[in-house]
C-alpha positions as CSV (number, residue, x, y, z in Angstrom):
1,M,95.4,-61.6,-19.1
2,K,96.5,-60.0,-22.3
3,K,95.9,-56.3,-22.4
4,T,94.6,-54.9,-25.6
5,Y,95.8,-51.3,-26.0
6,I,93.7,-48.9,-28.0
7,K,93.7,-45.3,-29.1
8,L,90.8,-43.0,-29.6
9,L,88.9,-43.2,-32.9
10,G,88.5,-39.5,-33.6
11,A,88.4,-37.1,-30.7
12,L,86.0,-37.7,-27.9
13,L,86.9,-34.2,-26.7
14,T,84.5,-33.8,-23.8
15,L,84.7,-30.1,-22.8
16,A,81.9,-29.4,-20.5
17,I,82.2,-25.8,-19.1
18,L,81.3,-24.6,-15.8
19,V,80.6,-20.9,-16.1
20,G,79.8,-17.9,-13.9
21,G,76.6,-17.6,-12.0
22,S,74.9,-20.3,-9.9
23,T,73.9,-22.8,-12.6
24,V,75.3,-25.4,-14.9
25,A,74.4,-24.7,-18.5
26,A,73.5,-27.3,-21.1
27,A,74.0,-26.3,-24.7
28,A,74.2,-27.7,-28.2
29,A,72.8,-31.1,-27.2
30,P,71.8,-33.1,-30.2
31,A,68.4,-34.7,-30.8
32,S,69.5,-38.2,-30.0
33,G,70.7,-37.4,-26.5
34,G,69.1,-34.1,-25.7
35,A,69.9,-31.6,-23.0
36,P,69.3,-33.1,-19.5
37,S,65.8,-32.1,-18.4
38,V,66.9,-32.1,-14.8
39,E,68.0,-29.5,-12.3
40,E,71.3,-31.1,-11.4
41,V,73.8,-33.4,-12.9
42,Y,76.9,-35.2,-11.7
43,V,80.1,-33.8,-13.0
44,G,82.3,-36.3,-14.8
45,G,86.0,-36.4,-15.5
46,M,86.3,-40.2,-15.3
47,P,87.3,-42.2,-18.4
48,F,85.1,-44.7,-20.2
49,G,85.6,-47.1,-23.1
50,V,83.2,-48.0,-25.9
51,K,82.9,-51.0,-28.2
52,F,80.4,-50.7,-31.0
53,F,79.1,-52.1,-34.3
54,T,78.2,-49.9,-37.2
55,E,74.9,-49.8,-39.0
56,G,75.7,-51.9,-42.0
57,V,79.4,-51.8,-43.2
58,L,81.3,-48.6,-43.8
59,V,83.4,-48.3,-47.0
60,V,86.9,-47.0,-45.9
61,G,89.0,-47.7,-49.0
62,F,89.5,-49.6,-52.3
63,C,91.8,-52.5,-53.2
64,D,92.1,-53.5,-56.8
65,V,91.5,-57.1,-57.8
66,D,93.8,-59.2,-59.9
67,A,91.0,-60.4,-62.1
68,C,90.9,-63.5,-64.3
69,S,89.6,-63.7,-67.8
70,G,87.0,-66.2,-68.8
71,R,89.7,-68.7,-69.6
72,G,91.3,-68.4,-66.2
73,E,94.1,-66.1,-67.5
74,A,95.2,-63.1,-65.4
75,Q,94.1,-59.7,-66.6
76,A,94.9,-56.2,-65.5
77,T,93.7,-55.3,-62.1
78,Q,90.1,-54.2,-61.8
79,N,87.9,-52.5,-59.1
80,P,84.3,-53.4,-59.7
81,A,82.9,-51.5,-56.7
82,R,84.6,-48.2,-57.6
83,D,83.8,-48.6,-61.3
84,A,80.1,-49.1,-60.4
85,G,80.0,-45.9,-58.4
86,I,80.6,-47.0,-54.8
87,R,82.3,-44.2,-52.8
88,I,84.5,-44.0,-49.7
89,K,82.3,-43.2,-46.7
90,D,79.3,-45.1,-48.2
91,L,77.4,-47.2,-45.8
92,I,76.4,-50.6,-47.3
93,V,73.2,-51.7,-45.6
94,K,71.7,-54.4,-47.9
95,V,72.9,-56.9,-50.5
96,N,70.3,-58.0,-53.0
97,G,67.6,-56.7,-50.6
98,S,68.8,-58.5,-47.5
99,P,70.3,-56.6,-44.6
100,V,74.0,-56.9,-44.1
101,G,75.3,-56.4,-40.6
102,S,79.0,-57.3,-40.8
103,A,82.0,-57.4,-43.1
104,V,81.9,-61.2,-42.9
105,A,78.3,-61.2,-44.2
106,L,79.2,-59.0,-47.1
107,T,82.2,-61.2,-48.0
108,E,80.0,-64.3,-47.9
109,A,77.4,-62.7,-50.2
110,V,80.0,-61.6,-52.7
111,E,81.7,-65.0,-52.8
112,K,78.4,-66.9,-53.3
113,C,77.4,-64.8,-56.3
114,N,79.5,-66.8,-58.8
115,G,80.3,-63.7,-60.7
116,H,76.7,-62.6,-61.2
117,P,75.8,-58.9,-60.5
118,I,74.7,-58.0,-57.0
119,T,72.6,-55.1,-55.9
120,L,74.0,-53.0,-53.0
121,T,71.7,-50.7,-51.1
122,V,73.9,-47.8,-49.9
123,K,73.3,-44.9,-47.5
124,R,75.4,-41.9,-48.7
125,L,76.2,-38.9,-46.6
126,T,74.5,-35.7,-47.9
127,P,75.1,-32.0,-47.1
128,N,73.6,-30.7,-43.9
129,G,70.6,-29.2,-45.7
130,G,69.5,-27.1,-42.8
131,R,69.4,-29.9,-40.2
132,K,70.1,-29.1,-36.5
133,A,73.6,-29.4,-35.0
134,G,74.5,-33.0,-34.2
135,Q,72.4,-34.5,-37.0
136,R,73.6,-36.2,-40.1
137,G,71.7,-36.9,-43.3
138,Y,71.9,-39.8,-45.6
139,S,70.3,-40.5,-49.0
140,E,69.7,-44.1,-50.0
141,V,71.0,-45.2,-53.4
142,T,71.2,-48.5,-55.2
143,V,74.4,-49.6,-56.9
144,T,74.8,-52.8,-59.1
145,V,78.3,-54.3,-58.8
146,K,79.6,-57.3,-60.8
147,P,82.3,-59.0,-58.7
148,V,85.3,-60.5,-60.4
149,L,87.3,-63.7,-59.7
150,S,90.6,-63.0,-58.1
151,K,93.4,-65.0,-59.8
152,S,95.6,-65.2,-56.6
153,E,92.8,-66.0,-54.2
154,N,90.4,-67.9,-56.4
155,R,87.3,-66.1,-55.0
156,Y,85.0,-63.4,-56.1
157,K,85.7,-59.9,-54.8
158,T,84.4,-56.3,-55.3
159,G,87.6,-54.4,-54.4
160,V,86.4,-52.5,-51.2
161,W,87.8,-52.2,-47.7
162,V,85.0,-52.1,-45.2
163,R,84.6,-51.6,-41.4
164,D,81.8,-52.9,-39.2
165,S,83.0,-52.2,-35.6
166,G,85.3,-50.0,-33.6
167,A,86.4,-48.9,-30.1
168,G,87.5,-45.8,-28.3
169,I,88.2,-44.0,-25.1
170,G,86.6,-40.8,-23.9
171,T,85.9,-38.8,-20.7
172,V,82.4,-38.5,-19.1
173,T,81.0,-34.9,-19.2
174,Y,78.0,-35.4,-17.0
175,I,75.7,-38.1,-15.5
176,V,72.0,-37.6,-14.9
177,P,71.0,-38.5,-11.3
178,G,68.5,-41.4,-11.0
179,T,68.8,-42.6,-14.6
180,N,72.6,-42.8,-14.9
181,A,72.3,-41.4,-18.4
182,F,75.6,-39.9,-19.4
183,A,77.3,-37.9,-22.2
184,G,80.8,-37.6,-23.4
185,L,80.6,-34.2,-25.2
186,G,82.7,-32.5,-27.8
187,H,82.2,-34.5,-30.9
188,G,81.6,-38.2,-31.7
189,I,83.7,-41.2,-32.6
190,C,85.0,-40.8,-36.1
191,D,86.5,-43.3,-38.5
192,G,90.3,-43.3,-38.5
193,D,90.5,-43.6,-42.2
194,T,87.7,-41.4,-43.5
195,G,87.5,-38.9,-40.6
196,E,83.7,-39.1,-40.7
197,L,81.3,-39.8,-37.9
198,I,80.7,-43.5,-37.6
199,P,77.0,-44.5,-38.0
200,M,76.5,-46.7,-34.9
201,Q,73.9,-49.5,-34.6
202,R,74.7,-50.7,-31.1
203,G,77.4,-50.5,-28.5
204,Q,78.5,-51.2,-25.0
205,V,80.4,-49.2,-22.4
206,T,83.3,-50.6,-20.4
207,D,85.7,-49.5,-17.7
208,V,89.2,-48.6,-18.9
209,T,92.6,-48.2,-17.4
210,I,94.5,-45.2,-18.6
211,S,98.1,-46.3,-19.4
212,G,99.6,-43.2,-20.8
213,V,99.3,-39.9,-22.8
214,E,100.5,-39.3,-26.3
215,R,101.6,-35.7,-26.1
216,G,100.0,-33.3,-28.6
217,E,102.2,-31.4,-31.0
218,V,101.6,-29.0,-33.9
219,G,99.6,-31.0,-36.5
220,D,99.1,-33.9,-34.1
221,P,96.3,-33.7,-31.5
222,G,97.8,-36.4,-29.3
223,A,95.6,-38.8,-27.3
224,I,94.9,-40.5,-24.0
225,K,95.8,-44.2,-24.3
226,G,94.6,-47.1,-22.3
227,Y,93.1,-50.6,-22.3
228,F,89.7,-52.1,-21.6
229,N,88.9,-53.8,-18.4
230,P,86.7,-56.9,-18.4
231,G,82.9,-56.6,-18.2
232,K,80.2,-54.3,-19.4
233,T,79.3,-51.1,-17.4
234,G,76.7,-49.6,-19.6
235,T,75.1,-49.2,-23.0
236,L,76.0,-46.8,-25.8
237,L,72.9,-45.2,-27.3
238,G,74.1,-42.6,-29.7
239,N,77.1,-41.3,-31.6
240,T,76.6,-37.7,-32.9
241,D,78.5,-34.7,-34.0
242,C,78.2,-33.3,-30.5
243,G,79.4,-36.4,-28.7
244,V,78.4,-39.8,-27.5
245,F,75.4,-40.7,-25.2
246,G,74.6,-43.8,-23.1
247,I,73.4,-45.2,-19.8
248,F,75.6,-46.6,-17.1
249,S,74.5,-49.8,-15.4
250,G,75.3,-48.1,-12.1
251,L,76.5,-44.8,-10.9
252,P,80.4,-44.7,-11.0
253,A,82.0,-44.5,-7.6
254,S,83.9,-41.4,-8.6
255,A,80.7,-39.5,-9.5
256,T,80.3,-37.5,-6.2
257,T,79.8,-33.8,-7.2
258,R,76.4,-32.6,-8.4
259,L,75.9,-29.1,-9.9
260,P,72.8,-27.3,-11.1
261,V,71.9,-27.1,-14.8
262,G,71.5,-23.7,-16.6
263,K,71.6,-22.2,-20.1
264,R,74.3,-21.7,-22.7
265,Q,73.7,-17.9,-22.6
266,E,75.3,-17.9,-19.1
267,V,78.7,-18.9,-20.4
268,R,81.3,-16.2,-19.7
269,E,84.9,-15.8,-20.8
270,G,87.5,-16.3,-18.1
271,D,89.2,-18.8,-15.9
272,A,87.9,-22.3,-15.5
273,T,89.1,-25.7,-14.4
274,I,89.2,-28.9,-16.5
275,L,88.7,-32.3,-15.0
276,C,90.2,-35.4,-16.6
277,T,92.0,-38.6,-15.8
278,L,95.5,-39.1,-17.0
279,D,97.9,-42.0,-16.3
280,N,97.8,-41.8,-12.5
281,G,94.2,-43.2,-12.5
282,K,92.7,-40.2,-10.6
283,I,90.5,-37.4,-11.7
284,G,92.7,-34.3,-11.8
285,T,91.9,-30.6,-12.0
286,Y,93.8,-28.2,-14.2
287,N,93.6,-24.5,-15.0
288,V,92.2,-23.4,-18.4
289,K,90.7,-20.2,-19.9
290,I,87.5,-19.9,-21.8
291,T,87.7,-17.5,-24.8
292,G,85.7,-16.7,-27.9
293,V,82.3,-17.3,-26.5
294,D,79.6,-17.2,-29.2
295,T,76.2,-18.1,-27.7
296,S,74.5,-17.7,-31.1
297,A,76.5,-20.5,-32.7
298,T,74.4,-23.2,-34.2
299,G,77.0,-25.9,-34.4
300,S,78.5,-28.1,-31.7
301,K,81.1,-25.5,-30.6
302,C,80.5,-22.1,-29.1
303,F,83.7,-21.2,-27.4
304,S,87.4,-22.0,-27.2
305,I,89.6,-23.4,-24.4
306,T,93.2,-22.4,-23.8
307,V,95.2,-24.5,-21.4
308,T,97.1,-22.3,-18.9
309,D,98.1,-25.0,-16.3
310,P,101.9,-25.6,-16.5
311,A,101.5,-29.2,-15.2
312,L,99.0,-30.1,-17.9
313,L,101.0,-28.4,-20.6
314,A,104.1,-30.3,-19.6
315,K,102.2,-33.6,-19.5
316,T,100.0,-33.4,-22.6
317,G,101.0,-30.2,-24.5
318,G,97.4,-29.0,-24.1
319,I,94.0,-30.5,-24.9
320,V,94.4,-34.0,-26.4
321,Q,91.9,-36.5,-27.7
322,G,89.9,-38.1,-25.0
323,M,90.0,-35.3,-22.4
324,G,88.0,-33.4,-20.2
325,V,85.3,-31.7,-18.2
326,C,85.8,-28.3,-16.6
327,Y,84.2,-26.0,-14.1
328,N,84.9,-22.5,-12.8
329,R,86.0,-21.2,-9.5
330,D,82.5,-20.8,-8.0
331,N,81.4,-24.3,-8.9
332,T,79.0,-23.5,-11.7
333,V,79.0,-25.5,-14.9
334,K,78.2,-25.5,-18.6
335,L,77.7,-28.7,-20.5
336,E,78.8,-28.0,-24.1
């Protein structure tokens, strides 16, 4: 069987912190997933893969069209979408009032227009505007675009690059007993071209095999690398600024440790242990230090992690995309 290797889209940096005291804290959980309303959770550290489709199609770039004149003669390149006001990071959700769910559907609608103007309904990212952490806001705008006939391809085009799906690898932070709901916390899956959170319509969770680690360097965060295993192991429900959320079809065999849930105010600076799976296929524990705790923070981050473990530093150079869960020496935890 052919192995399809993938790298993380954005950083599924799942840093769940286990802090001092006798509880596991749950903080900064977004509205779509929410903090677990339970007394205990399973601690993660195992990798998972996600495959998903976007809501509509995401504009990730522009490509000028070698347009024809009315007599079939080549003219200077044009870009109808950009000229009409389409922007990178726009989410195209309708064409002429009909929902568009894939790049193929958008292409077909453009090619069938015979050069007549088409109306695109677009969701455009807006400033936060006072929303809670983990939430994004979009305003809906209508843009009229007149596709042009490409001289080289003899078909109508608008001049946009779009994406309708993606995949990535992350690390489970916690699993809720009984429901098998899980989170991979830190921040969500972002588009590799725009750097923005990808608006997700639906997705599935799969097992993955970690094949290697791309070591982090200054200016390059590195990444855990791997490939998807056959089959579906769960459903992806949300992709937010704070992380991804879903439900496993069954409790992973490696989920054996349960810890109590507490509050973010219980996080303390000091030594902790990070759990993650590298290329040996086993959940490993490595020493880190929690610093810069700010329990009043309103965003998705309220502390910093410094890797102090020589073995992890030698292997990864520090925290890389796709890593970790951590707990402190007295087995208490914080889910951040």
